[in-house]
C-alpha positions, 0 to 999 in steps of 0.5 A: 317348769314346762316341757314341750313335746312335738309330734306329727312331722314327716315327709310329704309331697308338695300340695299335701298336708300335715298336722303338727301337735305340741303337748305341754306337761309340767307346770302347765298352769303357768303357760300364756301364749304359745307359738310355732317356729321353724328353721330351714337348713341354712336359715334363721329361725322364723315365727310361723304363728302365735296363739294367745291363751285365749285361743286367738291366733296372731302373727301368721308369717306372710308365707303361710297365711291362708295355708296354715292354721294354729289352734289350741286346746287348754284342757288338753294342754296342746297346740296344733298347727294344721299345714295345708298346700305344703311346698318345698319352701316349708321344709324345716324343723318345726318347734313349739314355744310356750311363754311360762311365767315370763320365760320361754320354753322350747320343744325339741322340734319335729322335722317336716320335709316337702318334696316337689 
């Protein structure tokens, strides 16, 4: 099995930046693609960005294009999300996702709060 642990959330004013990290442990050699999702209060969970095992970013949400950057370090078993020019609309719980042997694995999430 694969376990995921996110870190880096917090509170920031609009226009600020945060960097989220997700550390994978366990059977990390089974991990393929990874992604960040978010869920805002009262809204459905949405995909923020994906990244392939070959470190190719894909499928940025339209609302974050040009502001967020997903990256990955396979040696460290980590995937990061650099978030710049944050706005109140980015307030959400951000969760890391990993595809492992055809199954989906989720972290507990880290909360991001952006004040106007």
